[in-house]
N, C-alpha and C positions, 0 to 999 in steps of 0.2 A: 504493501499499500505507500502510496506517497504522488506527488505531483498532480493533486486532485482525481484519481482514479481508483481502481478499486479490480486487484487483480488474484485470481485464485489459481496456483500451479498444484494438481495433486501428481507424487511422486509413486509408483510401484516399486517397492522395497527389492522386488524378488528379479526386477530387471537390471541389465548390465548398465551399470555408472549412475544407480539412482539418487545415492549419496554426493554427486558430483552436481546433477543436474538441480539438486533441491537443498541446496546451502542455504543455512539457516542466520549467515552472518551479514547479509544485504539487505537488511530492511529497512536502511536509511536512503537508499535509491530509487525506490520505486518499482515500476511496472516496466518500466523501460529496461532497464537492464535484469532484472529476474526472469521476465519472462516478455519477454522484444516481440513486437508484434507490430502491425499496422492498423493503431488503434484510431477510430474514427467516434465523437461523440453520439451519442444515440444510436449506433449502429453496433450490431451484434452480429458478427461470421462463424460458421462454424465450417474448418477447412481440414485438408488432409495436409500437413505438413511436414518436414523437414524437421531435424533436432535441432535447437540451438544450440551455441555455444556454450558451455558450464561458464556459471554466472560466476565473473571476477576472472575470466580466463580470455582475455584477447591478443588478435597479432595487429601490432600497429604497422601504420605505412614502411615502415623500412624493412618488414616480413618477420621479426622479433616478437616469440610470443614471451608475454609477459601475463604476472599474477596481481588485480589490486587487491588492495586491503582496505577495508573501510575503516575511519579514522576513528577514533572512539568519540562517543556523543559530547564527553564536556568540552570539546576542541570547538564545539559552536556548528553550527549548520554547513553542510558539503557543498562550496559554492561553484566548484568545477571538479572535471571527472579527466583523466587521461585516455578515455577513450570513447568511442560511438558504438554501441552493441549493435553487431549483424542481423539483420532482419531474417529470418529463416524463410527460405522460399514456399510458396503454399500451391493448392490448385485443390479440384472439386468444392468449391466454397459456396457455401447457401448462406445469404443475407438478409438478415431480418432487423426490425426495428427492436430494441429493448422492450419498449412496452407489448409487443407481443409475448414475452417470454413469460408473463404472469396472466393474460390473456384468459386462459383457463383455469386458473389459481381457485381453490374454493375459498371463500370470503367467512368469513368468520364474525358475528356480532353479539357483545359483550355485552351485558344486561345486569341490573344489581336489584333485587328483591327486596322489598322492607318487609317484614314481619311483625306486626306489634301486637303482643299479646297482652 
């Protein structure tokens, strides 16, 4: 979570490299780094896609592979990043708007009953 967005990434621990894909040490840098995608306000895309790079591991313009370490929160806000995450290729996308996600949701009304004896 971060940068005005919410994302959720679930990793199957039985799959290869699950621990590398689901690092829990980059919580302050947001969705763009933890779950890179082509985000757009109010749009929900469901796609097939390539795997992302491991969070915090990146290849610089010079071809050198480096590891990012998130600074301690006590050092203040993170204002710069040494890399831009690569967005994985996608295909077979179906697009909807986020309001459609809840169109079939069950609505529950709560009310209070006062009983005086």
